[in-house]
Residue frames as qw, qx, qy, qz and C-alpha x, y, z in Angstrom:
[[0.000, -0.888, -0.459, 0.000, 0.00, 0.00, 0.00],
 [0.355, 0.606, -0.051, 0.710, 1.23, 3.52, -0.77],
 [0.415, -0.212, -0.567, 0.679, 2.47, 5.09, 2.44],
 [0.082, -0.077, 0.065, -0.992, 0.72, 8.44, 2.00],
 [0.524, -0.388, -0.579, -0.490, -2.64, 6.66, 2.11],
 [0.586, -0.399, -0.613, 0.349, -1.90, 6.35, 5.82],
 [0.168, -0.090, -0.209, 0.959, -2.02, 10.13, 6.26],
 [0.025, -0.648, -0.746, -0.153, -5.72, 10.74, 6.90],
 [0.073, -0.555, -0.071, -0.825, -7.63, 13.97, 7.39],
 [0.204, -0.226, -0.740, 0.600, -8.21, 14.75, 11.08],
 [0.214, -0.657, -0.524, -0.498, -11.86, 15.76, 11.49],
 [0.103, -0.492, 0.335, -0.797, -12.81, 18.26, 14.17],
 [0.847, -0.385, -0.113, -0.350, -14.67, 15.46, 15.94],
 [0.431, -0.652, 0.621, -0.059, -11.21, 14.05, 16.63],
 [0.852, 0.089, 0.513, 0.049, -11.48, 11.08, 14.28],
 [0.144, -0.464, 0.607, 0.629, -9.32, 10.43, 11.22],
 [0.734, 0.531, 0.295, -0.304, -10.82, 10.13, 7.74],
 [0.622, -0.053, 0.558, 0.547, -8.89, 8.53, 4.85],
 [0.148, 0.585, -0.149, -0.783, -8.43, 11.01, 2.01],
 [0.343, 0.192, -0.723, -0.569, -9.14, 8.39, -0.67],
 [0.551, 0.098, 0.695, -0.452, -12.41, 6.51, -0.57],
 [0.073, 0.128, 0.871, 0.469, -14.58, 4.47, -2.88],
 [0.468, 0.156, 0.088, -0.866, -17.83, 5.99, -4.11],
 [0.218, 0.102, 0.970, 0.028, -20.63, 3.46, -4.59],
 [0.496, 0.453, 0.195, -0.715, -23.48, 5.37, -6.23],
 [0.753, 0.421, -0.244, -0.444, -25.12, 3.09, -8.84],
 [0.261, 0.316, -0.910, 0.060, -23.08, 0.07, -7.65],
 [0.749, -0.172, 0.243, -0.592, -25.58, -2.65, -6.80],
 [0.973, 0.091, -0.071, -0.198, -25.96, -6.40, -6.52],
 [0.932, -0.134, 0.102, 0.320, -23.06, -8.78, -7.01],
 [0.527, 0.612, -0.043, 0.588, -21.01, -6.12, -8.83],
 [0.260, -0.827, 0.179, -0.465, -21.17, -3.93, -5.75],
 [0.855, -0.485, 0.177, -0.043, -20.28, -6.74, -3.39],
 [0.890, 0.151, 0.083, 0.422, -17.36, -7.94, -5.50],
 [0.336, 0.737, -0.072, 0.582, -16.06, -4.40, -6.01],
 [0.443, -0.802, 0.202, -0.346, -16.12, -3.54, -2.31],
 [0.924, -0.317, 0.178, 0.121, -14.38, -6.77, -1.38],
 [0.773, 0.356, 0.058, 0.522, -11.67, -6.26, -3.99],
 [0.090, 0.846, -0.092, 0.517, -11.18, -2.62, -3.01],
 [0.611, -0.728, 0.249, -0.186, -10.57, -3.47, 0.64],
 [0.941, -0.070, 0.176, 0.281, -8.21, -6.28, -0.36],
 [0.595, 0.569, 0.029, 0.567, -6.24, -3.74, -2.41],
 [0.430, -0.066, -0.344, 0.832, -5.99, -1.31, 0.49],
 [0.232, -0.521, -0.208, -0.795, -9.06, 0.94, 0.41],
 [0.228, -0.207, -0.775, 0.552, -10.31, 1.70, 3.91],
 [0.228, 0.325, 0.250, -0.883, -12.94, 4.37, 3.24],
 [0.070, 0.344, 0.860, 0.369, -16.28, 3.29, 1.74],
 [0.227, 0.174, 0.143, -0.948, -19.01, 5.83, 0.91],
 [0.063, -0.375, -0.878, -0.292, -22.66, 4.87, 0.58],
 [0.293, -0.062, 0.139, -0.944, -26.14, 6.23, 1.33],
 [0.467, 0.270, 0.722, -0.434, -29.59, 5.09, 2.30],
 [0.566, 0.617, 0.015, -0.547, -30.77, 6.31, -1.11],
 [0.224, 0.522, -0.752, -0.336, -28.25, 4.16, -3.01],
 [0.916, -0.040, 0.102, -0.387, -29.99, 0.96, -1.84],
 [0.764, 0.380, -0.505, 0.128, -26.70, -0.94, -1.68],
 [0.302, -0.662, 0.535, -0.428, -25.93, -0.93, 2.04],
 [0.920, -0.169, 0.294, -0.199, -26.81, -4.63, 2.38],
 [0.871, 0.431, -0.116, 0.207, -24.39, -5.62, -0.38],
 [0.208, 0.735, -0.448, 0.464, -21.66, -3.49, 1.19],
 [0.613, -0.520, 0.448, -0.391, -22.30, -5.06, 4.58],
 [0.988, 0.066, 0.135, -0.030, -22.03, -8.51, 3.06],
 [0.686, 0.598, -0.245, 0.334, -18.74, -7.60, 1.36],
 [0.040, 0.711, -0.456, 0.534, -17.22, -6.16, 4.54],
 [0.819, -0.484, -0.006, -0.309, -18.27, -8.83, 7.02],
 [0.946, -0.106, -0.091, 0.292, -14.93, -10.67, 7.00],
 [0.450, 0.526, -0.200, 0.693, -12.75, -7.56, 7.31],
 [0.412, -0.311, -0.515, 0.684, -11.57, -5.86, 10.50],
 [0.020, -0.872, -0.452, -0.187, -14.20, -3.19, 11.19],
 [0.427, -0.789, -0.051, 0.440, -11.80, -1.10, 13.28],
 [0.437, -0.259, 0.429, 0.747, -9.64, -0.51, 10.21],
 [0.207, 0.504, 0.652, 0.527, -12.52, 0.69, 8.03],
 [0.081, 0.305, 0.202, -0.927, -14.12, 4.10, 7.62],
 [0.108, 0.458, 0.830, 0.299, -17.76, 3.85, 6.55],
 [0.157, 0.187, 0.079, -0.966, -19.83, 6.85, 5.50],
 [0.085, 0.496, 0.829, 0.247, -23.56, 6.74, 4.90],
 [0.105, -0.064, -0.041, -0.992, -26.21, 9.40, 4.33],
 [0.213, 0.449, 0.775, -0.391, -29.77, 9.80, 5.54],
 [0.147, 0.463, 0.614, 0.622, -32.39, 10.69, 2.93],
 [0.088, -0.198, 0.098, -0.971, -34.15, 14.09, 3.30],
 [0.609, -0.379, -0.440, -0.541, -37.54, 12.41, 3.80],
 [0.771, -0.365, -0.492, 0.174, -36.18, 10.99, 7.08],
 [0.274, 0.428, -0.316, 0.801, -34.90, 14.23, 8.65],
 [0.593, -0.613, -0.026, -0.521, -37.60, 14.28, 11.35],
 [0.253, -0.617, 0.674, -0.318, -36.05, 13.19, 14.64],
 [0.755, -0.116, 0.600, -0.239, -37.65, 9.78, 15.11],
 [0.843, 0.528, 0.031, -0.092, -37.48, 8.99, 11.40],
 [0.343, 0.770, -0.519, 0.144, -33.78, 9.72, 11.38],
 [0.435, -0.471, 0.719, -0.267, -33.07, 7.52, 14.39],
 [0.860, 0.165, 0.446, -0.183, -34.90, 4.66, 12.69],
 [0.691, 0.704, -0.163, -0.027, -33.13, 5.29, 9.37],
 [0.055, 0.724, -0.668, 0.163, -29.73, 5.13, 11.02],
 [0.639, -0.236, 0.694, -0.235, -30.60, 1.86, 12.75],
 [0.866, 0.427, 0.218, -0.140, -31.67, 0.40, 9.40],
 [0.482, 0.779, -0.395, 0.064, -28.41, 1.47, 7.79],
 [0.253, -0.591, 0.735, -0.215, -26.38, -0.05, 10.62],
 [0.800, 0.016, 0.557, -0.221, -28.28, -3.33, 10.31],
 [0.802, 0.594, 0.033, -0.057, -27.80, -3.51, 6.55],
 [0.344, 0.783, -0.487, 0.179, -24.11, -2.61, 6.80],
 [0.900, -0.164, -0.375, 0.149, -23.56, -5.15, 9.58],
 [0.420, 0.278, -0.391, 0.771, -21.88, -2.66, 11.90],
 [0.356, -0.623, -0.583, 0.381, -22.52, -1.09, 15.29],
 [0.115, -0.787, -0.083, 0.600, -21.51, 2.41, 14.20],
 [0.585, 0.721, 0.185, 0.321, -20.92, 4.69, 11.24],
 [0.566, -0.171, -0.051, 0.805, -17.72, 6.68, 11.08],
 [0.038, 0.178, -0.082, -0.980, -19.54, 9.52, 9.34],
 [0.199, 0.586, 0.785, -0.024, -23.26, 10.20, 8.86],
 [0.083, -0.076, 0.219, 0.969, -24.39, 12.91, 6.44],
 [0.439, 0.600, 0.433, -0.509, -27.64, 14.72, 5.69],
 [0.600, 0.188, 0.617, 0.473, -27.87, 13.83, 2.00],
 [0.137, 0.472, 0.367, 0.790, -29.73, 16.88, 0.65],
 [0.129, -0.002, 0.361, -0.923, -31.39, 19.88, 2.32],
 [0.193, -0.530, -0.789, -0.242, -35.03, 19.56, 3.26],
 [0.015, -0.211, 0.184, -0.960, -36.44, 22.96, 4.17],
 [0.597, -0.390, -0.378, -0.590, -39.82, 21.44, 5.05],
 [0.802, -0.408, -0.414, 0.137, -38.49, 19.74, 8.19],
 [0.250, -0.935, 0.193, -0.163, -37.15, 21.93, 11.04],
 [0.600, 0.495, -0.556, 0.293, -33.41, 21.44, 11.33],
 [0.331, -0.577, 0.530, -0.526, -33.46, 21.58, 15.15],
 [0.900, -0.142, 0.289, -0.294, -35.01, 18.11, 15.46],
 [0.859, 0.444, -0.228, 0.116, -32.62, 16.73, 12.86],
 [0.266, 0.634, -0.551, 0.473, -29.63, 18.00, 14.81],
 [0.610, -0.435, 0.462, -0.475, -31.07, 16.61, 18.05],
 [0.987, 0.107, 0.053, -0.111, -31.21, 13.21, 16.36],
 [0.626, 0.580, -0.403, 0.329, -27.57, 13.58, 15.29],
 [0.167, -0.622, 0.553, -0.529, -26.65, 14.40, 18.89],
 [0.839, -0.230, 0.336, -0.359, -28.47, 11.31, 20.17],
 [0.933, 0.331, -0.138, 0.043, -26.79, 9.10, 17.58],
 [0.368, 0.626, -0.522, 0.448, -23.39, 10.35, 18.70],
 [0.429, -0.505, 0.516, -0.543, -24.23, 9.90, 22.38],
 [0.933, -0.046, 0.234, -0.268, -25.42, 6.34, 21.71],
 [0.406, -0.466, 0.710, 0.336, -22.22, 5.55, 19.82],
 [0.720, 0.460, 0.519, -0.015, -24.13, 4.84, 16.61],
 [0.567, 0.742, 0.040, 0.356, -22.20, 7.48, 14.68],
 [0.662, -0.316, -0.115, 0.670, -18.82, 9.05, 15.34],
 [0.146, -0.277, 0.137, 0.940, -18.95, 12.16, 13.17],
 [0.364, 0.706, 0.574, -0.200, -21.70, 14.18, 11.52],
 [0.192, -0.274, 0.371, 0.866, -21.78, 16.16, 8.32],
 [0.495, 0.624, 0.234, -0.558, -23.69, 17.41, 5.31],
 [0.443, 0.072, 0.702, 0.553, -24.00, 16.72, 1.59],
 [0.158, 0.501, 0.569, 0.633, -25.08, 19.21, -1.09],
 [0.222, -0.845, -0.404, 0.272, -25.64, 22.13, 1.29],
 [0.371, 0.716, 0.034, 0.590, -24.82, 25.74, 0.38],
 [0.317, 0.212, -0.434, 0.816, -23.06, 28.34, 2.53],
 [0.397, -0.389, 0.044, -0.830, -26.28, 29.94, 3.78],
 [0.862, -0.297, -0.280, -0.300, -27.73, 26.65, 5.01],
 [0.742, 0.023, -0.488, 0.459, -24.44, 25.52, 6.56],
 [0.092, 0.335, -0.323, 0.880, -24.13, 28.82, 8.39],
 [0.628, -0.396, -0.066, -0.667, -27.66, 28.39, 9.76],
 [0.903, -0.181, -0.389, 0.000, -26.88, 24.87, 10.95],
 [0.565, 0.175, -0.460, 0.662, -23.63, 25.93, 12.61],
 [0.157, -0.445, 0.190, -0.861, -25.48, 28.68, 14.51],
 [0.731, -0.342, 0.089, -0.583, -27.78, 26.17, 16.25],
 [0.900, 0.070, -0.429, -0.020, -25.89, 22.87, 16.25],
 [0.557, -0.700, 0.429, -0.124, -24.29, 21.42, 19.35],
 [0.917, 0.043, 0.342, 0.200, -22.88, 18.68, 17.11],
 [0.205, -0.587, 0.471, 0.626, -19.57, 19.39, 15.33],
 [0.764, 0.609, 0.127, -0.172, -20.25, 19.54, 11.59],
 [0.603, -0.487, 0.509, 0.374, -17.16, 17.77, 10.33],
 [0.359, -0.040, 0.741, 0.566, -17.62, 17.22, 6.61],
 [0.528, 0.582, 0.108, -0.609, -19.33, 18.58, 3.53],
 [0.505, 0.055, 0.768, 0.390, -19.72, 16.31, 0.53],
 [0.409, 0.740, 0.122, -0.520, -20.35, 17.97, -2.81],
 [0.792, 0.512, 0.227, 0.241, -19.83, 17.66, -6.55],
 [0.176, -0.883, 0.317, 0.298, -16.29, 18.84, -7.18],
 [0.805, 0.147, 0.397, 0.415, -14.12, 18.33, -10.25],
 [0.382, -0.184, 0.240, 0.873, -12.11, 20.49, -12.69],
 [0.012, 0.418, 0.549, 0.723, -15.29, 21.74, -14.39],
 [0.360, -0.807, -0.464, -0.056, -16.87, 23.22, -11.26],
 [0.191, 0.559, -0.281, 0.756, -15.82, 26.56, -9.88],
 [0.668, -0.591, -0.448, 0.064, -15.71, 26.04, -6.14],
 [0.309, 0.436, -0.310, 0.786, -14.49, 29.14, -4.35],
 [0.424, -0.539, 0.133, -0.715, -17.12, 30.21, -1.81],
 [0.912, -0.320, -0.139, -0.215, -17.78, 26.76, -0.33],
 [0.822, 0.083, -0.345, 0.445, -14.13, 25.65, 0.07],
 [0.185, 0.461, -0.300, 0.814, -13.14, 28.98, 1.59],
 [0.586, -0.501, 0.063, -0.634, -16.06, 28.92, 4.01],
 [0.952, -0.211, -0.215, -0.048, -15.44, 25.29, 4.97],
 [0.652, 0.261, -0.393, 0.593, -11.76, 25.89, 5.54],
 [0.114, -0.509, 0.266, -0.811, -12.59, 28.76, 7.89],
 [0.738, -0.368, 0.120, -0.553, -15.06, 26.57, 9.79],
 [0.178, -0.414, 0.889, -0.078, -12.71, 23.53, 9.83],
 [0.825, 0.243, 0.363, -0.360, -15.15, 21.45, 7.76],
 [0.362, -0.250, 0.782, 0.442, -13.47, 18.83, 5.58],
 [0.617, 0.469, -0.128, -0.620, -14.64, 18.66, 1.96],
 [0.566, -0.009, 0.807, 0.167, -15.28, 15.36, 0.22],
 [0.329, 0.438, -0.394, -0.738, -15.40, 15.64, -3.58],
 [0.659, 0.221, 0.715, -0.071, -17.89, 13.32, -5.24],
 [0.683, 0.678, 0.256, 0.090, -17.96, 12.81, -9.03],
 [0.355, -0.745, 0.290, 0.484, -14.28, 13.85, -8.98],
 [0.389, -0.076, 0.696, 0.599, -13.83, 12.58, -12.55],
 [0.387, 0.365, -0.052, -0.845, -16.91, 14.45, -13.78],
 [0.807, 0.245, 0.474, -0.252, -18.40, 11.10, -14.77],
 [0.769, 0.161, 0.469, 0.404, -15.65, 10.54, -17.32],
 [0.349, 0.923, 0.143, 0.079, -15.59, 14.02, -18.83],
 [0.345, -0.811, 0.382, 0.278, -12.03, 14.60, -17.59],
 [0.689, -0.048, 0.615, 0.380, -10.85, 12.09, -20.19],
 [0.487, 0.676, 0.460, 0.308, -12.10, 14.37, -22.97],
 [0.074, -0.984, -0.036, 0.159, -10.58, 17.66, -21.85],
 [0.689, 0.605, -0.181, 0.354, -7.50, 18.82, -23.84],
 [0.090, -0.791, 0.427, -0.429, -5.85, 20.59, -20.89],
 [0.758, -0.420, 0.444, -0.229, -6.13, 17.58, -18.60],
 [0.954, 0.260, 0.102, 0.105, -5.03, 15.20, -21.35],
 [0.469, 0.741, -0.301, 0.374, -1.95, 17.33, -22.03],
 [0.316, -0.688, 0.517, -0.399, -1.01, 17.43, -18.35],
 [0.929, -0.154, 0.300, -0.151, -1.62, 13.68, -18.07],
 [0.847, 0.466, -0.102, 0.234, 0.83, 13.05, -20.92],
 [0.141, 0.801, -0.408, 0.416, 3.40, 15.28, -19.25],
 [0.450, -0.528, 0.603, -0.393, 3.32, 13.27, -16.01],
 [0.377, 0.142, -0.897, -0.182, 2.73, 9.89, -17.68],
 [0.225, 0.167, 0.777, -0.564, -0.50, 9.60, -15.71],
 [0.064, 0.518, 0.793, 0.315, -4.14, 9.13, -16.63],
 [0.146, -0.504, -0.161, -0.836, -6.63, 11.99, -16.80],
 [0.687, -0.591, -0.381, -0.184, -8.37, 10.45, -13.81],
 [0.724, -0.287, -0.280, 0.562, -5.18, 10.52, -11.75],
 [0.249, 0.271, 0.012, 0.930, -4.57, 14.16, -12.70],
 [0.389, -0.592, -0.273, -0.651, -8.07, 15.18, -11.58],
 [0.774, -0.525, -0.348, 0.060, -7.79, 13.29, -8.29],
 [0.640, -0.091, -0.200, 0.736, -4.33, 14.69, -7.58],
 [0.040, 0.450, 0.115, 0.885, -5.56, 18.23, -8.31],
 [0.578, -0.632, -0.279, -0.434, -8.35, 17.80, -5.77],
 [0.806, -0.367, -0.309, 0.345, -6.03, 16.30, -3.16],
 [0.493, 0.092, -0.116, 0.857, -3.59, 19.18, -3.47],
 [0.208, -0.535, -0.141, -0.807, -6.47, 21.56, -2.84],
 [0.148, -0.231, 0.692, -0.668, -6.96, 19.82, 0.50],
 [0.748, -0.033, -0.054, -0.660, -9.98, 17.68, -0.39],
 [0.515, -0.089, 0.846, -0.104, -10.98, 14.09, 0.25],
 [0.457, 0.308, -0.515, -0.656, -11.89, 12.17, -2.93],
 [0.607, 0.045, 0.745, -0.272, -14.31, 9.28, -3.48],
 [0.390, 0.351, -0.581, -0.621, -14.07, 8.17, -7.11],
 [0.872, 0.073, 0.350, -0.335, -16.30, 5.32, -8.17],
 [0.273, 0.486, -0.778, -0.289, -14.68, 2.34, -9.85],
 [0.911, -0.056, 0.197, -0.358, -15.77, -1.21, -10.54],
 [0.879, 0.359, -0.282, 0.138, -12.81, -2.77, -12.35],
 [0.797, -0.456, -0.016, 0.395, -9.69, -3.86, -10.50],
 [0.579, 0.263, 0.125, 0.762, -7.51, -1.83, -12.84],
 [0.063, -0.742, -0.147, -0.651, -9.41, 1.38, -12.15],
 [0.694, -0.710, -0.120, -0.015, -9.34, 0.66, -8.42],
 [0.785, -0.203, 0.050, 0.583, -5.56, 0.28, -8.63],
 [0.380, 0.496, 0.179, 0.760, -5.13, 3.36, -10.83],
 [0.276, -0.833, -0.178, -0.446, -7.07, 5.54, -8.42],
 [0.761, -0.603, -0.057, 0.230, -4.68, 4.55, -5.64],
 [0.714, 0.058, 0.112, 0.688, -1.64, 5.78, -7.57],
 [0.096, 0.856, 0.197, 0.469, -2.02, 9.45, -6.68],
 [0.587, -0.805, -0.063, 0.057, 0.15, 9.83, -3.62],
 [0.742, -0.358, 0.202, 0.530, 3.83, 9.61, -4.53],
 [0.383, 0.222, 0.335, 0.832, 3.95, 12.57, -6.95],
 [0.024, 0.693, 0.388, -0.608, 2.62, 16.13, -7.22],
 [0.413, 0.753, 0.359, 0.365, 1.37, 18.57, -9.81],
 [0.404, -0.055, -0.109, 0.907, 3.47, 21.73, -10.04],
 [0.086, 0.540, 0.361, -0.755, 1.95, 25.15, -9.43],
 [0.209, 0.301, -0.433, -0.823, 1.64, 25.96, -13.14],
 [0.271, -0.133, -0.883, -0.359, -0.32, 22.81, -13.87],
 [0.070, -0.481, -0.747, 0.453, -2.56, 23.33, -10.85],
 [0.141, 0.521, 0.091, -0.837, -3.35, 26.82, -12.18],
 [0.209, 0.145, -0.680, -0.687, -3.91, 25.52, -15.70],
 [0.194, -0.357, -0.912, -0.062, -6.59, 23.17, -14.38],
 [0.025, -0.538, -0.490, 0.686, -8.06, 25.99, -12.29],
 [0.150, 0.458, -0.181, -0.857, -8.38, 28.04, -15.48],
 [0.129, 0.214, 0.896, 0.368, -10.31, 25.45, -17.50],
 [0.269, 0.018, -0.070, -0.960, -13.21, 27.40, -19.01],
 [0.503, -0.214, -0.718, -0.430, -15.66, 24.56, -19.53],
 [0.318, -0.177, 0.581, -0.728, -18.25, 24.55, -16.75],
 [0.597, -0.103, -0.687, -0.401, -20.26, 21.36, -16.36],
 [0.409, -0.221, 0.639, -0.613, -22.39, 20.72, -13.30],
 [0.344, 0.029, -0.892, -0.291, -23.70, 17.17, -13.40],
 [0.226, -0.390, -0.841, 0.300, -25.96, 17.09, -10.35],
 [0.145, -0.839, -0.486, -0.196, -28.99, 19.12, -9.28],
 [0.409, 0.238, -0.195, 0.859, -27.72, 22.63, -8.57],
 [0.324, -0.780, -0.364, -0.394, -30.58, 24.01, -6.46],
 [0.654, -0.746, -0.105, 0.073, -28.57, 23.98, -3.25],
 [0.632, -0.500, 0.259, 0.533, -24.88, 24.28, -4.18]]
C-alpha cells in the first residue's frame, strides 16, 4: 500500500478520515459486493454509501470478514427521514444492513427545508451519544444553510460532501469550509468521465505519464480535499490509488483551475 494513504484527514470530531475513498453510487448487486471486497483487499479503507443508493446490504455482506476497526464507513440519511424519530430509525436500518454497530460519518444527504433542522440535529446528537455514529456532516448544502446549521448545532459539523471536479468553480464553499474547519469530500471527482475528454487535462496527463483520472484526483487532493471516485474494475481501483507519490506543479494546478468549460452534473438548487 502507498504510504501516503496512511495520512488521513483529522476531522474536528477528533477522528481520522482517509483522504481516498470508494464511491458506490449506482453500484448494486453482485457487482457492488465484488467491487467492495476487492477494493478493501487492495488497500481501500474508506467506503461511501447512502440510504438512497440501496446498496448498504451488499456493502455489509462484502465487509463482514474484514476488520471493522480498520474501516471508515460513511452513509447518508435521505431528506424524507430528517424528522427526529425517522432519522433515528433510518440510522438503525443502515447499521443493520451494513452489519456494523456504528458509522464513522453520517451525512444529511440533501437539504429539506420542510423539516425543522433543530429536530434533525437533536437526532444527530443522540446518535453520537449512543455511539451509533462518530462524526456528523452534510452533503449538497450551500453556505447559507451551513451557516444556519452551525449557529444552532451542538454537534460538530465535520464534513461537507459535494460535486467537485475540474469543471466546477468552487471558491465560496471551500473557503467557508476551511474557515469553519469542515473537511470537503469531492464526489464525481472525474466528472463522470468528462475529464478524459478535456484537452488541458489530457496534455497534463501526458506530461506526467498519468491518466486523466489521476490528474483530476491529484488536483483535488492538493487543494486539501478528500476524494471518493467510483470504480468497478480492479484496474481502475488500482489506478485511483496511484495518486500519492507525486505532485502537480503550481503551473499545472493553475492551468486546471483556469479550465473554461463549466459542467455541473448534479442538481444545482442547493450548491
